[in-house]
Structure formats: structure tokens, C-alpha cells
N, C-alpha and C positions, 0 to 999 in steps of 0.2 A: 037606909039612906045616910044616917048619921055615922054608921059604922064604915061605910064606903068613903065618906069625906075624911074621917079620921085616918083611915088607912092611906088615902091619897096624900094627906098632909105629912104623915110619917115618912112616906116614900120620898117626897120632895126634900124633906130635911135630911134624909139618908143620902140622897144623890148629892146634895150641896156638901155634906160632910166628906163624902168620898172625893169630890173634886178638890176641896181644900186640902185634904190629906195628901193627895197626889202632888199638888203644887208645892207643898211644904216638906215633902219627903227629902230628908237630908242625904240619902243615898244617891238621889238624882241631881244634887246640887254640887257645883264646882265653881268657886269664886263668884257666887251669886247668880250663875247661869245654869240652866238645866243642861244635862248631858244627854244627847240624843244618839249616842253611839250604839246603844243597845237596840234602838229602832232600826238603825242602818244595818247593824249586824244581822238582826232578824230578817230584814229584807234580802240581804245578800244570801243568807242561808236558805231562805224560802225559795228564792229564785233558782239556786243551784239544785236544791232538793227536788224541785218540780221537773227539772230537765231529765228526760229518760236516759240521756247519754252519760249523766254524772254517775260516778261510782260512789256507792254508799256502803260504809263498813262500820260495824259495831264490835267493840271489844267487850265481851261479857265480864272479864275479870276487872279491868280498870274502869269500866263504865264510859269510856270515851267513845265518841262517834266521829267518824271521818268522812269528808266529802272531797272527791277529786273531780274537778271540772272536766267536761268532755274534751277540751283542747289541752289538758294537763298544764295549764298556766296558773290555775288557782287551786289552793288546797285550804281546807277548813278543818280545824280540830275543835270539837265541842266537848267540853269537860265541865264538871261542876264549878260554877262561879266564874267561868272563863270561856271565851271563844277566841280562837287564834286564827287569823286569816293571813295566809302566806302566799306570795308568788315569788318570782325570781328577783324582784326588785325591792320588795318591802315585806314587813311582817308586823301585823297589829295584834296586840293582846288586849282584848276588850273584856273588862270585868262585867259580869251580869249578876243581877239580883235574882231572887227566887222566881218570880213570875216570868221574867224575860227568858231565863234559862229553861223553865218548864215549857214555855211556848215553843222554843226552838226544838227541844227534845220531843215534844208531842208531834210536831210537824214531821220531824225526821222519822220517828218511830212509825207513824201512820203511813208514810211513803214506803218504808222498808216492809211493813206488813202487807201493803197492797202489792208490791213486787213479789213478795213471798207467795201470796195467794195466786198470782198469775203463773208463777213457776210451778207451783204444786198442781194447778189445773193442767198445765202442759204435761207434767210428768204422769199424772193420772190418765190423761187421754192417750199417751204413748203406751201405758200399761194395758189399757183397755183394748187398744188396737193389737198389741202383741198377743194378749190372751185370745182374742177372736181368731188370730192367725194360727195360734197353737191349736185351738179347737178345730179349725178347718183342716189342719194337717192330720190330726188324730182321726177325724171322720174319714178322710180320704184314704188313710192307711187300712182301715177296717173293711173297706169295700172290696 
């Protein structure tokens, strides 16, 4: 019982410490106000990533990730420490810290992996169908 209470107390102190650290984070401060651009950038990226019609592209050499919206009006470039959102009228370069960047990259990579698995399943089903057709052709020739 005493151990559980001590643990609970330590957890509460830890939670308070995390909240204070987030509030006082100098990376998130600009002229005394918090910058919420990374949250908005994440929301934009997340929304575009989740759309099946969006084109997702990964460059293995540079590590950049690209998103093209379904209507070709919005483009996003995700690179370390920066997200660039571009359309025909504006361009925003949004600096990202480690956790914000990692959240966007994880979301992007998970969606690319999901799409890859679907494509691979489709490819394998076509191969299976083709192999059974070849097998049937071979059987029919021997008769």
C-alpha cells in the first residue's frame, strides 16, 4: 500500500514537471507567446497523408518526404527540422523540433507502409492467379 502511494506521488510530480517543461520550452516561445505552427503543420500533413488520393513519395538518399494533394493544389515537403507547405499562391517554411518532426515522419511512414502492403498483396494475388492459370494450361496440354 505504501509502495503504491509513493509511486502515485512520484507520477504526479513527474506529470507536473513535464507540463512545466513544455510551457517553458524556449524552442516553442516567440515574443512571449507559444508558436503553434508545428501543430497546424502536423494537422495539415496528417490530413493529406490520410487521403487515399494524395501522392506520397520518399527520397531514400535525401530523407525528404513529399506529399501532393489529390487536386494538385497543395504540396508538402517534409525534411529534417523543416516542413514546407506550398501552393500556387503561398509558401510556408515551418521549423520543427525533434518530436514534431518525428510525429509527422512516423505518420507518413506508417501510411506508406500500409499502401505498400496493399500493393504487395495485390501483386501476390495476381501471381497466384497467373500460376494457377499456367498450371491449368500445362494439365490441359498433357491430356
